C-alpha positions in Angstrom: 0.0 0.0 0.0 1.3 3.4 -1.0 -0.6 6.6 -0.3 0.2 10.1 -1.4 -0.7 13.2 0.5 0.3 16.8 -0.3 0.5 20.2 1.3 1.7 23.5 -0.2 5.4 22.6 -0.1 5.5 18.9 0.8 4.5 15.6 -0.8 4.3 12.7 1.7 4.4 9.1 0.6 3.1 6.7 3.2 4.3 3.1 2.5 2.9 0.0 4.2 3.7 -3.7 3.7 6.4 -4.9 1.4 8.4 -2.7 -0.9 9.8 -5.2 -3.3 9.7 -6.9 -6.7 6.1 -8.0 -6.2 5.0 -4.4 -6.0 7.1 -3.0 -8.8 4.2 -2.7 -11.3 2.8 0.3 -9.4 6.2 2.1 -9.0 6.2 4.0 -12.4 2.7 5.4 -11.9 3.4 6.5 -8.3 6.8 8.0 -9.4 5.1 9.9 -12.2 2.5 11.3 -9.8 5.0 12.3 -7.2 7.3 14.0 -9.7 4.4 15.7 -11.3 3.4 17.3 -8.0 6.7 19.3 -8.0 6.9 19.9 -4.3 10.2 21.0 -2.8 10.1 18.4 0.0 9.3 14.7 -0.4 8.7 12.9 2.9 8.7 9.1 2.7 7.0 7.5 5.7 8.3 4.0 6.1 6.8 3.2 9.5 4.7 0.4 8.2 7.2 -1.1 5.7 7.7 -4.8 6.6 10.3 -5.6 4.0 12.3 -3.8 1.3 14.5 -5.4 -1.4 16.7 -3.8 -4.0 13.7 -3.2 -6.2 12.1 -1.1 -3.5 15.4 0.6 -2.8 15.7 1.5 -6.5 12.2 3.0 -6.4 13.1 5.2 -3.4 16.4 6.2 -5.0 14.7 7.2 -8.2 12.3 9.4 -6.2 15.1 11.0 -4.3 17.1 11.6 -7.4 14.2 13.3 -9.2 13.6 15.5 -6.2 17.3 16.4 -6.0 17.4 17.3 -9.7 14.6 19.8 -9.1 16.5 21.3 -6.2 14.3 19.5 -3.6 15.1 17.2 -0.7 13.9 13.8 0.3 13.4 12.8 3.9 13.0 9.2 5.2 10.8 8.9 8.2 10.5 5.8 10.3 13.0 3.8 8.2 14.2 0.6 9.9 18.0 0.1 10.2 17.8 -2.8 7.8 16.2 -0.5 5.2 18.9 2.1 5.7 21.4 -0.7 5.3 19.9 -1.6 1.9 20.2 2.0 0.7 23.7 2.3 2.0 24.8 -0.9 0.2 23.3 0.6 -3.0 25.5 3.7 -2.4 22.5 6.0 -2.2 22.0 6.8 1.5 23.4 10.3 0.9 20.4 11.1 -1.3 18.2 11.1 1.8 17.8 13.1 5.0 17.0 10.8 7.8 14.4 12.0 10.3 15.8 10.7 13.5 13.3 12.5 15.7 10.2 10.8 14.3 8.6 8.0 16.3 6.3 5.6 14.5 3.0 4.7 16.2 4.3 1.3 17.4 7.5 2.8 18.7 5.5 5.5 20.7 3.4 2.7 22.2 6.4 0.6 23.0 8.1 3.6 24.7 5.0 4.4 26.7 4.7 0.7 27.8 8.4 0.7 28.8 8.0 3.9 30.7 5.0 2.5 32.5 6.9 -0.7 33.4 9.9 1.4 34.6 7.5 3.4 36.8 5.9 0.2 38.1 9.3 -1.4 38.8 10.4 1.7 40.8 7.2 1.9 42.8 
């Protein structure tokens, strides 16, 4: 599942599930839509990505490269370390800004649970 949302200056791509060879048929249409929007900032929300292979990485790289050529920037939000590793192996990690402050919904719940357990343990 890939959803596109826009604001005045930003396009946000929310990706869920696998980003791999099986999903490649939708990549050209999505890329054309994103590039056609011509926003300065592309945010790729990967909080719900369960798996990414080199095909998915190539898709993200093509989006970031198109954004860079227009003078824009691409931010990865909620990317798992394994996904960042795939992009690094592809030699493309420098095309992306990594949002290290963002917390995905599951991470926020895990942090709250851990905080609650810590408070219970201390009590």
